[in-house]
C-alpha positions in Angstrom: 126.3 120.0 92.2 127.1 120.8 95.8 126.7 124.5 96.8 130.2 124.5 98.4 131.9 124.6 95.0 133.7 121.2 95.3 132.5 120.1 91.9 131.0 117.0 93.5 127.3 116.0 93.5 125.5 117.2 96.7 124.8 113.6 97.9 128.5 112.8 97.6 129.6 116.0 99.4 127.7 117.9 102.1 124.6 115.8 101.4 126.5 112.7 102.6 127.0 113.9 106.2 125.0 112.4 109.0 125.7 114.7 112.0 128.1 117.4 113.1 129.8 116.3 116.3 131.8 118.8 118.4 134.7 116.4 118.7 134.6 115.4 115.1 133.4 118.4 113.0 132.5 118.0 109.4 135.0 119.5 107.0 133.8 122.8 105.5 130.6 122.6 107.6 130.9 126.3 108.3 130.4 126.9 104.5 126.9 125.4 104.7 124.2 128.1 104.8 122.9 128.5 108.4 119.3 127.8 107.3 120.4 124.5 105.8 122.4 123.6 109.0 119.5 124.4 111.2 117.1 122.3 109.1 119.6 119.4 109.1 120.1 119.5 112.8 116.4 119.8 113.5 115.7 116.8 111.3 118.4 114.8 113.1 116.9 115.7 116.4 113.4 114.7 115.2 114.8 111.4 114.0 116.5 110.7 117.4 113.3 111.5 119.3 111.3 109.2 117.0 113.8 106.3 117.6 113.6 106.9 121.4 109.8 106.9 121.5 108.8 104.4 118.8 111.9 102.3 117.8 114.7 102.2 115.3 112.7 102.0 112.1 112.5 105.0 109.8 110.0 107.7 110.8 106.9 108.2 108.7 107.6 110.5 105.8 104.9 112.9 104.5 104.3 116.3 103.0 101.4 118.6 102.6 98.6 119.9 104.8 95.5 118.3 106.3 93.1 117.3 103.6 95.8 117.1 101.0 98.8 115.0 102.1 101.3 112.7 100.3 102.4 109.9 102.6 105.2 107.5 101.9 104.6 103.8 102.6 107.5 101.7 101.3 107.9 102.2 97.6 104.4 103.8 97.4 103.4 107.4 97.6 99.8 107.7 98.9 97.7 110.8 98.3 95.4 111.1 101.4 92.6 113.6 101.2 91.3 112.8 104.6 91.3 115.3 107.5 92.7 114.8 111.0 95.9 113.4 112.5 98.2 110.5 111.7 96.1 108.2 113.7 93.1 109.0 111.5 95.3 108.0 108.5 96.2 104.7 110.2 92.6 103.9 110.7 91.7 104.6 107.0 94.8 102.9 105.7 94.0 99.7 107.7 90.3 99.7 106.6 91.3 100.3 103.0 93.5 97.2 103.0 91.1 94.9 104.9 87.8 96.7 104.8 85.9 94.3 102.6 86.5 91.5 105.0 85.0 93.5 107.9 81.9 94.0 105.9 81.6 90.2 105.2 82.6 89.0 108.7 80.9 90.9 111.5 82.7 88.6 114.0 86.1 89.6 112.8 88.3 90.8 115.7 89.1 94.0 113.9 85.4 94.7 113.3 84.6 94.2 117.0 87.5 96.4 118.1 86.5 99.1 115.6 82.8 99.1 116.5 83.7 99.4 120.2 86.3 102.2 119.9 83.8 104.2 117.8 81.1 103.7 120.4 83.6 104.8 123.1 84.4 107.8 121.0 80.8 108.8 120.6 80.2 108.5 124.4 83.2 110.6 125.2 82.3 113.3 122.7 78.8 113.6 124.1 80.5 114.6 127.4 83.4 116.6 125.9 83.5 117.4 122.1 87.3 117.7 122.3 87.9 114.4 124.1 90.4 112.1 122.6 90.7 108.4 122.6 91.3 106.3 125.7 93.9 103.6 126.0 91.2 100.8 126.1 91.6 97.3 124.9 89.5 98.0 121.8 91.4 101.2 120.9 95.0 99.9 121.5 94.4 96.5 119.9 93.0 98.1 116.7 95.7 100.8 116.4 98.6 98.5 117.2 97.6 96.4 114.3 97.2 99.5 112.1 100.6 100.9 113.0 102.4 97.5 112.8 100.9 97.1 109.3 102.2 100.6 108.3 105.7 100.0 109.9 106.2 96.6 108.1 104.9 98.0 104.8 107.1 101.1 105.0 110.3 99.3 106.1 110.1 95.9 104.5 108.1 94.0 101.9 104.9 92.7 103.3 103.9 89.1 102.4 100.8 88.8 100.3 99.7 85.8 102.3 100.0 87.8 105.5 97.7 90.5 104.3 95.2 87.9 103.0 95.2 86.0 106.3 94.5 89.2 108.3 91.2 89.4 106.4 90.1 85.9 107.5 88.8 85.6 111.1 90.1 82.0 111.6 93.5 83.0 110.3 93.7 86.4 111.9 95.6 85.4 115.1 98.5 83.8 113.4 98.8 86.6 110.9 98.5 89.3 113.5 101.3 87.7 115.6 103.6 87.5 112.5 102.9 91.1 111.8 103.6 92.1 115.4 106.9 90.3 115.5 108.0 91.7 112.2 107.2 95.2 113.4 109.1 94.6 116.7 112.1 93.3 114.8 112.1 96.5 112.7 111.8 98.6 115.8 114.8 96.7 117.3 117.0 97.8 114.4 116.7 94.7 112.2 116.4 94.4 108.5 113.5 91.9 107.8 113.2 89.8 104.7 110.3 87.4 104.6 111.0 84.0 102.9 109.4 83.0 99.6 105.9 81.8 100.6 105.2 80.4 97.1 108.2 78.0 97.4 106.6 74.7 98.6 109.5 72.5 97.3 111.2 72.7 100.7 110.7 73.7 104.3 112.1 77.0 105.4 111.8 79.5 108.2 109.5 82.5 108.2 112.1 85.2 107.7 115.7 86.1 107.6 116.9 89.2 109.6 120.1 91.1 110.0 120.7 93.5 112.9 121.9 96.8 111.2 124.1 97.9 114.1 126.0 94.6 114.8 125.5 92.8 111.5 124.3 89.6 113.3 122.0 87.4 111.2 119.2 85.1 112.2 116.7 82.7 110.7 113.4 83.5 112.3 110.4 81.3 113.0 107.2 82.5 114.6 104.7 80.2 116.3 101.4 81.2 118.0 99.4 78.9 120.3 95.8 79.1 119.1 92.9 78.9 121.5 89.3 78.2 120.7 87.1 81.3 120.7 90.0 83.7 120.9 90.9 86.2 118.1 88.6 84.7 115.6 89.6 81.1 116.1 86.4 79.0 115.8 85.2 76.9 118.7 84.0 77.4 122.3 86.1 79.7 124.5 87.3 77.8 127.5 87.7 79.2 131.0 91.1 80.9 131.8 91.5 78.5 134.7 91.5 75.6 132.3 94.1 77.0 130.0 97.7 75.7 130.2 100.9 77.3 129.1 102.5 74.3 127.5 104.0 75.4 124.2 106.5 72.6 123.8 104.7 71.6 120.5 105.2 75.1 119.1 108.9 75.1 120.1 109.5 71.6 118.6 107.9 72.6 115.3 110.0 75.7 115.1 113.2 73.8 115.9 112.6 71.3 113.2 112.6 73.9 110.4 115.9 73.9 108.5 118.0 77.0 109.0 121.3 78.2 107.6 122.0 80.7 110.4 121.6 81.1 114.1 117.9 80.6 115.0 115.7 83.2 116.6 112.3 81.7 117.6 109.2 83.6 118.7 106.4 81.9 120.7 103.0 83.4 121.5 101.8 82.0 124.8 98.2 83.4 124.2 97.2 83.5 127.8 94.9 85.8 129.9 96.2 88.3 132.4 97.8 87.2 135.7 95.3 85.4 138.0 94.5 87.4 141.1 95.6 84.5 143.3 99.0 84.2 141.6 102.3 85.1 143.1 104.2 88.5 142.8 105.9 87.8 139.5 104.7 90.1 136.7 105.2 87.6 134.0 103.2 84.9 135.7 103.5 82.3 132.9 107.3 82.2 132.7 107.4 78.9 134.6 105.3 77.3 131.8 107.6 78.7 129.2 110.7 77.3 130.9 109.1 73.9 131.5 108.1 73.8 127.8 111.8 74.3 126.8 112.8 71.6 129.3 110.4 69.1 127.9 111.9 69.6 124.4 115.4 69.2 125.8 114.6 66.0 127.6 112.7 64.5 124.6 114.4 66.1 121.5 113.2 63.3 119.1 114.6 64.1 115.7 116.1 67.4 116.8 119.9 67.4 116.4 121.9 67.7 119.6 124.0 70.4 118.0 121.1 72.7 117.3 120.7 75.8 119.4 118.4 78.8 119.4 117.3 82.0 121.2 113.6 81.7 122.1 111.5 84.8 122.8 108.2 84.2 124.5 105.5 86.8 124.4 101.9 87.2 125.6 99.1 89.7 124.8 96.8 89.5 127.9 94.4 92.1 126.3 93.2 89.3 123.9 91.2 88.0 126.9 90.0 91.3 128.4 86.7 93.2 128.1 87.0 95.8 125.3 86.3 98.7 127.6 89.0 97.9 130.1 92.4 99.7 130.3 94.9 98.0 127.9 97.6 95.9 129.3 100.8 95.9 127.2 102.8 93.1 125.8 104.5 90.6 128.2 107.9 89.1 127.2 110.4 86.5 128.5 113.7 85.2 127.3 114.7 81.6 126.8 117.5 79.7 125.1 117.8 76.2 123.7 121.2 74.5 124.0 122.9 77.7 125.1 124.3 77.0 128.5 126.0 80.4 128.9 122.6 82.0 128.8 120.8 79.3 130.8 123.0 80.1 133.8 122.9 83.8 133.7 120.5 85.9 131.5 122.3 89.1 132.6 125.0 88.4 130.0 122.4 89.0 127.3 123.2 92.7 126.7 126.9 92.0 126.5 127.0 88.8 124.4 123.9 89.4 122.3 123.2 93.2 122.2 120.8 92.8 119.2 118.5 90.7 121.4 118.7 93.4 124.1 117.7 96.0 121.4 114.8 93.7 120.5 113.5 93.7 124.1 113.6 97.5 124.1 111.5 97.3 120.9 108.9 95.0 122.6 108.7 97.6 125.4 107.7 100.2 122.8 105.2 98.0 121.0 102.1 99.9 122.2 103.7 103.3 121.4 102.8 105.0 118.1 102.7 108.6 116.8 99.2 110.1 116.7 100.2 113.3 114.9 101.9 114.1 111.7 
């Protein structure tokens, strides 16, 4: 029962409140013990700070002290006897879930990143025993995968196939991209439900999402452009100058998937950093993305003329960078298929599709993750 004497259960009385606003005070809030009020307000402030730094998903929940912690991950309660910070837990959690594969496949991208970040750590500790990790390609690539895996597992139901694919070098790129997009959707305030991967009786999109603030729903499709010799894909790695940004095939394949709702399509360009001789635009590949959309519009084939979609292009230039260099974050660009109102002026995005604006904020935070409990 609630301590205020109302006769109601706590969760239906004072336990049901969210925040005490000066212009809209909670009834009988003054009856709540001061220690409870202070704890409640502090927790709300911590939650707001987490959302500002890391996105709109729920903060990690844990209890205990170093060497003896209980950590929540979705419906699971994990007992972690390890020492150190949250980032140490992320490393052990990722290795626990894919570790056997890294023993079998020494060429696995995760294995290469892990070996390099540990080498960097040993070199730094030899100079300064208290030195922390640097934001290098190896470190950030490894821990963004680890944190994305935790976020999706804690806030949604992870596909079995996705976890299995993360363990296979040749399938790692596609699985890593799907994991990244799911995590960014959760950071953007979406509820993410993956479709049934065992249902092979019909074609379907990768996921269904609903934006919790606006209630807007989308069918989601994710397509990554594979390149030989990159992120575990077999074959000889070609020179960056020979790579092209034509992703019209990926767009077309995504558009042909049947959907019941508005479509939200994600395309991974998978290109290296901006060439030194290129112009001043930060997202140097945006012309290729726009041209790819144009090619599909001009030659739609079996795609219905009534079909429309939001298309979000992204690129991780760090995939092509030496592991010791400073990490370059995620690059993004917006596109639309058969949406003239957005083709003419992308500035209306925040007004007419605020959930997409929230998503771009989430992309901006992709390389941010808590390192302490």
